[in-house]
N, C-alpha and C positions, 0 to 999 in steps of 0.2 A: 505492499500498500505506499509506503514510502516513496520509494525507487517511481511511482506513478503520478505521486506527489508532486514531485523533484522537476519530471518534464514540464507536467500542465504549468508550473510554475514558471518555470521555462519561456514557455511558451504566452503566457500571461503578461510578462512580463516586457517595458517597449523602452526601449533604447533608441534615446536620445538622440544621438548623430544619426541613427536611422527615419525618424521623424523630422532630422532637418535637413533629410540627401531626398526624399520621396516624399515628403507635405503628406504622409498619413501615415494612421495608424495601422499597426499590423493587422487588426480586425477591417479594415478599409482597403487592404492591399489584393490586388486583381490577382487570377491566378493567373500562372506564368501561359505566355498565347504568343503569336506573329503578331509580326508587327501591322501585315495583313487584317488579321480577328482585332487587332486593339480600337477599342470602345472608347474615341475623345466627350471626356467630361463638359470639356467648356475652359475649364481652369486653365491657363496658358502656364502657370507654375507645375501643374501636375502633368500636364497633356507634355510637353517640349522636353525634359528629364527623359519622362521616360521612355518616346517614343524613342530620343538618341538612345538611350540603354539596348531597346529593341533592336537596332541598327549598331551598337557596339560601337558607337562613339560617343567617346570617353573629352577631348578636350573641346567642348561644348559652350561657351559664355554666358553667366549667369542670367535669372531674368527680374527683371527691376520690376517692381509696380510700385504706380504711383496714382495716392486716393485721389480721389476730387477734391475741390479744391472747397473747404468752406463759406457757407453765406455770408458768413464779416467779413470773411479775407478777399470775399466776391464783390462786396459792395464798396468796401473801402480802397480794389484797384479799380476801380471800374470807371472808364475815357481813361487810363494812363497804359502807356506803352510798356509791354512785358520786362522789355529788356533795359530799362531803365529804373528799374527797381532793385535796388539794391540785398533786398532778404530773398533777391530767388538765384543771386550771385550763387550760394551753392548749391542750390536745384538746378543747378545749368554745368556745374561740375561733377555733379553726380551724374547726371544726363549724359554727357560726352564719353562715358566710361564704355571699353566695346561690351555689349549687354545685348541682351533682347528684353526691351522697355516696353510695357505695357500700362497702354493710362487708360483706367477705367470708368464708367458712366455713371457710378453710383459706388455704394460702400460692399457691393454686391463679389465678390470675383468671378464668376459668370457673366458679366456688364461690363468684359473690354469694348470699349469704342477706338480704341487705336495702338496699335502696335511698332513701334519702329526696330528695326536690325541695325546698329551705325558701329564702323570701325571691326571689324570681323568679316570674312570670307562667307559667302553661303555659295557650296558647292552641289555636287549633284545631290549628293544625299541629305546635309540641308536643307536642300528644297525641298527632297520626299516629305521631309518631316513635315515640314511647313505645307506642303500643298495636302496633306492629312490633315491637322492641324486647324487651319485657319476656316473651309467651311461650318466648322462648330461653332465658329463662335458667331452669337448671331444678333450682335449688339454692333461686331465690327462695320467703323467706319470708314479710318482713313488708315493707311498703307505705306510706310515708309521706308524707305532704302537707303541708308548715307554713307557711301563707301566702303561694299558693301564688294566689291570683288565680285558680280554679276556677268555672267556669258551670255549668248542669243540665246541658248538652250534652256538655261537656268529661269530668263526673261519667259521664252516662253510658252513652261511652265508654269511658270506666278498666273499668265495671261486666262492660261484655261483655269487653272483655281480662282482668280480672282471671279469670274464670270459666276463661279458657282455660290459667291456671300452675297444673298440677297440686299443689305445694308449696304455693301460699299461703294465708296461715291469719290472717295479722294484717293490720289496714288501718286508718289512722288520718290521716285528714281532718280539720285541724284550723285555728285562723283564715281559715274561707272563707265569706264568703257567698252563699246560693241562692237565688234569688227564689221560683221553684219549688220548692222543701221535698225534691229529690228524691234524698236523703240515705238515704231510708227503702229506694231499689233496691237497696243495698248485705246486704238483710236479708232478700232472698226464700229462698222455702218451700226449693231447692234450692243455697240456700250453703253454703257449705264454711268461709264463714270462721269462728275461732272467739274471736278480739276484735275487737273493734272500736270505737276509742274517736273522739268526735265531739264532743270541748272544743272552747269559745269557735267556735263559728260560727252566732253569733242566730238560735238554734232557737226557735220560740215554739211554741205552742199545737199551732198546724200540723201541724208536724213530727213533734211528740208523738204529736199521731193518727195519723199516716199511720206513726211507727215500732210506736209500739201493734197498731198493725193485724194486723201481722207478726211481733210475737211471737208470738202464739197466736189464733187465730179457734176454734170449737166445730168445724171439719173440720177445719183445717192444723194446724204449729203450728212452728216453728223448734226444728232439733233436734241444730244442732252449736254454734249460738254460745254461749261459755262468759260472756265479758265484757265490758258495755256500759259507754263511759263519757261521759255527756252533761252535766259539770259545766263552768263559767260560758259558761249560756246566760240564755237566758229562758224558759221553761217558768214555769209559773201554775201554777196549781190545776186550771183546766181542761185541760191535758196529762199533769200527773200522774195524772189521774181516769184517762186513755188508758192512759198506763204502769201503771197500776194491773190496767184491764180484761186487757193484754196478758198480762200475769202470772197471772194468775185457772187457763188451763191452759198456760202452759208448763214443762215439768219440766226442762229442761236450762240455764236462766243460772244461774249460780254468782255473781257480782259484777255490779252495778250500783251506779252514779254520779251522784247526780242532784245535787251538793251546787253552794254557789253560785249557784241559782236565785233565783226567785222563788214557791217554794211557801210557802202556809199551812196553817191547819187543814185545812179543808176537804181538799186535796190531800193531805195528810196521815194525813188519817182513812179516805182511798181505798187507800192503801197500808197501813196498818195492819188493812187488815180481810183483804186478800188472803192474808196471813199467818195466821190463825186461823180456824178453821171459819166457811164462809160458805153460803149458803143457793141454788141455782140459781135464776138468771133465768127466765121462761117458754121464750123460745127454746132455753136451756141444757137445759128437760127435756125440751122437741119433737122436737130434736136429738136427746137419751139416746134417746129410742125409737125414732126412725129407726134408728141403731145399733143398736140389742138387735133389732130387727124385721130388718136385713139378717145380721143376724151370727146369728138363727136358721133364715133362709133360707139361708146360708152353710155351716149347720152338715147340714143338711137332702139339701141339692144332695152334702155330699163323704159323708153316711154312704149316698146310693143309688148313687154312683160306688163306692164301697169295698165294699160289698155285692155276692151276686151269689145272690139266690135258687135256690131248688130247682126251680121251674117256668120257669127263664129258662137255665136248664143246654142246653149243644150238642144237638140228639139223634143227629150226626153223630158215629159209635162213631171212639175214638181209632185213633192206626196201629197199636197193639201189639193192639190186639181184633180188628182188619180178618187180622193175619196170624193170631191164633187161627182164625177164621172160616175161613181159608181154607186152613189145614190141615188141620181140622174135614171143611171140605167133600172136601181129595182124600182124604182116608183113607175116606170116604164112596165114593167111584170106584173105586174099589181092592178092594173089598171084592164079594165075590161076590154078584150079584143076589135067590139064593135066600136070600139071609139077612137081603134086607131085610124091613123091623118096623113098622108103621105107629109113626109120631112122635107123640110124647112130647108132652105138651104143652110141657112147658123148651125140644127142639129143634124146634119151632113156633116161639118166642117168640124164637130164636134165628136160624129162618129168617126171620126180620120182619127182625128187624134186621140181617141181614145186605145184606137186600134194601133198605135205606134206600143211596139215593143221595148224594153230598156234592153241596150245593150251589154252583152256580157261582162262582167267585170276583165275577161280575160282576152284576147284577140279578136280587138274589135275592129270596125269597118281601116279600110286603109284614112281614109277622113274625118276620124278622128286622132289619128297622131298630130294634124295641124290644130287643131285644138287645144292637145295637155302638149305642149314639148316634156320632151325626155328629161329624164334624170343628167342625163350627160349632158345635156345642153344646157338646162337651168346651171348647173356645175360652170360647165365653164364662161358661162356670160357673170356669172356671180363674180368665181375667179377675175374677172378683165374688172371688172365692176371693183372691187378691190384691190387690184393693182390700181388702177387710173386713181380709183381717191386716195391712197398711199403718194403715187405720184404727185399731184397734187398741191398735198398740204406741204406751204413751206416755200415752192419750188416759184423762185423771181423769175425764172422764165414764162410762167405763166400770168405775171404781174401784170394788170391792167392798166398799170401806167406808165407802161411802154411807151415813149417816143420814137416817130417816122422824121429825120432829120440829115437833112443828103444824101439820103438814098440808104438808108442807115435805121437800124433797130438800135436805138439807145433805154441803158433800165439804170434806174435811181440808185445809186452807189452803196452800200454798205451800211447804211446809217440805223444796225443792230451793235456793234462792238461801241462800246462808253467808256477804252481806255487802251492806250496804246502807249507802248514804252518802248520810246529808239533811247534810251541815254548811254553814253558811250559809244558812240558807231565813231564811222568816218566821214559823215554828213557835212555836207561844206554849204555855203547861204544859197549855192545855184538851185538848190531841190525845196529849200522853205519856199519860194512862190506855188512850186506846185500843194503843195501843204493848206498854205493860204488861201487858195482858188479855191479845194475841193470843200474842206470845212466850211467857206465861205457858201458853197452848193449846198447842204445839209441844211433841213429843214428845223422846228423847233419843237419839232413833235420825235426828233431822235438824233443820234450821231455821238460823235467823240463827244465826252466830258471830261476826258486827261487826255494832255498830248505831253509826255515826257520826251522834250529834245535837248536839254542841257549835256554838258562835256561834249558835244563835238567837233568837230571842225571847221566854224565859226567866233567869233565873238558875241559875248551875249546882247553886250548895244546895238548886235544888227538890227536894222531898220523890220525888215518883214519879223525877223523873230519876236521884234515886240509887238511889231499888228496881231501876230498869232495869236497871242497869250493875251493881248485885247480883247478878241473876239470869243477866246476863249471865256474867259472870265465873267465877259458879259452874258454868251450863254446859259453861266455856271447859273449866276446870279435869277437871269428870268426863269430859268425851269425849278430852283432848287429853293428858292428865297436866299438872299444872301442877308439878309438883315439878322434870321433867324440864327444861318449858321453861326456870325460874326457874334449875335448873343453867346452863343454857347462855345464861343472859345475856337470854332473851327472855322478856316476861309477855305477859300474856291481851292478847287484841286487841277490847279495849273503850275507846272513846272518847266 
């Protein structure tokens, strides 16, 4: 009995070191299993080391958890810049260490809203762990990789994983160089991301071309992305032209940062051109005609399916009319034969209609096929209607405000973009008049509210630059009410 008791006592005792490394008591320890059989709990502090152990990964960073700020501290710091608060210096140094950083939405460890990987390499094995763990975080809104040594295959796997995270809207990949330039995979048409930061990734014109092609084409457009940060890269004039091409028909993006790149006057001219009215290219005109033709065909199919011509009305009488005819025939049978009279023309017509038999449920006459379209025809017409409706939604090529001038079609410029940051490039004062003209074309209901051109290759006292600042300041005052902003200590967003 004493030996059994000793064994039981050993199993019941809890080792502090085991609790510290696993985060679980022995009663909560999961049975031995493989990596694929592991069921994630949604707690990063448990799942990440557990999955790494199943892959025999030993040199892994610690998991750091940041609790949500209290209401009192939030009220004290409201309206201030977090980087200017001395009390957060210690917290900043803590977060800069190589670790897997988790920010919780509330006190519940299962409510991780942000995950940040910083200062250590994410190889394919770690990518497997993240691919297994991240979809279990139902509250995950932000995913950040800072100097994580990402590769193209790893980014591709993370893109597939991000599509499984229902709440994920913010992705930041900074300080990662990809030889195959697969950053654009995050901008697919079905992507639900609203904010994407790709700073300091040594991206050049090739990456800019791929990104611009996914911002919009004549047929497709990203309708969810609101903010795109491409700062501190190596994008030149050719890359800026590709980004401008993507902005031509994109009507979702609100904030674009191209600061601290290598954009000169040629690239700036392309960006300025899409802000004001611009002429459609030959390909865009051809595509517009195709869409108009598809829309007219869809409308005609819709009208034919909604309307029922009188000559196609069913010849079979309704159930009520059949009952009335049956009542009439029964009354005629009860009447004496001597009172029978020759049938009138009206009675003859009723008799003929009553003699008509209902067609069988299967294998009707050939004429019946014209009255009721087949299931395949209905399905094809429905698919065409859905395709045309999705194409028409937000496609500027079908905008009714198109104007014919000098034998060309002119489309109003992109007035959805509210902020354009071109700080720290190679723009000279030669391209500034183009920005001034384009900004002047934009109406009062939309257009840029913030245009950053400082630290370029022109003096701050340049006359055109001063005029641009005046126009932007006046627009901001009219749209947002400068007096209310000044009372709150906030000035117009013009630099």
